[in-house]
N, C-alpha and C positions, 0 to 999 in steps of 0.2 A: 265306233271308236270315240273314248273321251279324250278331248286334247289339253293338256296343261296349258294355259294360255300364257304364264309367265315364262315357262320353260321354252314355248314356241317363240316368243318375242326374244328371249335371250339368245336364241339359235340363230337369229338374225340380225343380232348385233345391239338389241336393246331398242329402247322405244324411240329412241333419236333416229336411228337408222329407219325404222318401220314407217316413222312420219315422213319420209322422204319416197316410199315407194307408191305407186298408183294402186287402183283397185287391182288390176288385171296380175300386177306383179304379186300382189298380198295373196291373191287367189293361188298362183302359181306355187308360190313358196309353201302354203298350207298344204297344197295338194302334195309336194315333194316330202314334206316333214311327215304326213301322214304315212306315207309309202315306207318311208324309212323306219317309222315306228312298227308297222305292221310287219315289215322284214325280220325287225329284230324280235319280235312277239313269235313269229313263226320258227327263227331261228331257236329261241329259247326253248321251243316245244320238241327240238330235235332230240331223238334218243342221245343219250350221252355216249361217247366213245371211251370204252374202258381200254387201257393198254394191255398189252399181251404179257405173258410170262417172260419172254425174251427181253421186252422193253423195260420191265422192272428189273431184270437182272443187270441189264446194261447202266443201270443208275448207282450200281454198287460202289464204282470208284469214282462216283462225283460227289461223295460225301465224306467228311472226316470221321465218321461214326458209323457204326453198324445198326441197322435197323433193330436188332434184337437186344440193345442195351436198354436197361430198365432206366425209367424216368428219373431217378435221382441220380443218375450218371451222367444227364445229358441236359443242355439247356433247352428253354421252350421257344420254340420258333426260331431256332438258330442262334439264339442268344447265349451268351457265358452262363455258365451255371452261377447259382446265388449261393451266399453261406448258409446253411442249414442251422436252425434254431436246435441249440443241444435237447436231447431226449431227458426226461426226469430220471431220477435215481431206480425207480421202482416201475419202468414204463409199462402201461396197459394197453390194450387194443383201442381205446380212445385216443389215447396220446399218438399211437401210431397214424390213426385217421386224421388228426389234426396237424401232425409234425411231419410226416412223411409219404401219407397216402394223397393229401390234400392236392387238388379239392376234392376229388373222390366223387364228383356229381354223377357220374355214370353209374356206379354201384350204389350208390344213395338212392338213385331214380329207380333203378332196377330192385330195390329191397322195397322201396317205397310202392312201386306198383305191385309187387308181390302181396304185400300187406293190404293193400287196397282190395284185391281180387281173392283175397281168402285162402291164400297158400298156407302150407303147416309153417309152424315156426323151423323146422329143420330145414325148409325150403328157402323161406324169407332169409335166414341166416347164409344160406350157401349165396343167394343172391347178392347180399350184402358183401361177402368176401370173394366172390368169384374170378375177381380182376386185381384185386389188391396187389398180388405178386408181380404186376407189371412194373411196380416200383423198382423191382429188382433184377428180372429177367423177364423176356417177353416169349421166345420159342417155347412151344410145349407148355405154356403157362397153366393148363388145367392140370398137368401133372405137377408142376412145382408148387402150385397154389395149393393142392390138397395136400401136399407134401408139408408145405409151411403150417397149415392149420390144422394137421391131422393129431397133432397131441391134445389138441384143445377142445375140439368139436366133435359133435356125434358121427357117428360112421356114415349114415346117410348123407349128411351135409357135405363129408369131405368126397364121398362118391360122387355127388351131384356135381361138386367144384371139379373134380378131376376129368370126369368124362364130358361135361358141357362144351369142351375144346372140340370133342370129334362129332357131337351132334350139330354143333353149328354149321357144318358143311353139308347137310342133309336135311331138305325141306320134309316138314309133316303137316300135311294139310289138316289133318284132325286135330293135331294139337295147336293150330294155328301159327305155325312157324313156317316163314318163307325163307330162301337162300337171299342174304342181304345183297344189295347193290354194292354198300360198300366193300365186300370181298372181291368184287370184280374190281375195284379201284387198287385194293392192297395187293391181291394175289396174281391178278391179271384174269381177262375174261375167258382164256383157255386152261385155266388151272385146273388140276386135277389132284385130289389130296393122294399122299404117298400111301403105299400098301400098309402101312402099320395103322394108320388112320381107318382104312376101310376094314381092315381086320378087326379094329376095335368096334367099328359100326355094327359089323356082323354079329359080334359078341352081345352088344348092347341091347340089339332088337329083340332078342329072346331074354333078356335078363329081366328079373321079378322087380328091380328098381330102375327100368328105363325111363320112366317118366320122372323121376328125381333130376337127372341133368336135363331132360328135355325140358321140365317147367324152368329151369334155369335160362335155357337159350330162348324161350318165349319172352320172359321178362328182360332178358338182356336186348333183345331186337327192338324193343319200344320204349327204349331207355336213353334216347340222345335227345332230348330237349333242352336246347340252350337257354331257355327261358325259365326252366323249373326251378323252384325254390325248395332245397331240400336240405335236412340236418340228420347228424347221427341220433339225437335225441330220442326219437321214436323207437328206436330199436335197443335203447338201454337195457330194458326188462329183458327182451330177447336175449340178448348177449349175457346178461346177468344169469339166466337159466341154462344157457347151452354152451358159453364159453369158458372153459377151466381157466381162468385168469391165475398164473402162478404168483404166490406172495411175493417172490424174489423180483419178480418183473420180467416181462418177456425177454429174452436173450441171455438171462442169468438164472435160469434154473435148470441148466443141464440137461434140456430135453434134446431128441436127436434133431429138432431144426434150430437150437438156440442160436448156431453160427449165422443162420440166414437172418434173423432178426437184428443181430449184431451188424451185420453187413449194411443192412439199412440204416442203422443208426449212424454208423462210421464209414460212409462211402468215400471220404477223401483219404482214407489210410492208403498208403502206396503199396502196403504189402499184407 
């Protein structure tokens, strides 16, 4: 075991305190210090204790917000919400990435991985968009996300966004997808997906487009690097080819989902 000399001396009260100790006391202090360090290392290697579903449910009344609220409606880390920069007159998808979805690091990482591993443009686009709706709402975000983007993107991309929500609960070794530890933390270690998720999974297993949402889950799982440097720019051409940007701007084109875009534009409207 390596010993950080400065940390060890500091733990004893500094160099002045150490100078007053005899050799035997120093040796004993070093032994105790190494034992404590070893205990800490062993403790860190113990399996993480995940909460139960009941423990997570017990937390509901300890918060002034519900976990399903979209991120534009809540403050980050318990802080108050901030004023949002107004959207331009004819907002584009890029405008929403910069002014409402930001920092969007996770979906940008996911799409970057899809791009680097040679995924189709339809899958890469789905990876880029798959969690954007979390700014609006979190429960059933696969269905909400597909609905938000459906008027503007290819059918396969919308299918992939809608059903990645279901497939994320089911491992697929052949595709390289494991059940994430993060879900044990979020849902509880004894969580069982509800019946509609199980029924959807059974449908998807035999669907000709099964791999579309499955590949979103694969690129989703490995896209949580806090040090990753990503941006929207590498996807401009893909968006240009596959995203039908309305000339009036998102939210003003009278599509079936215009109201969803406007809700993200004006989340402080009381009614």
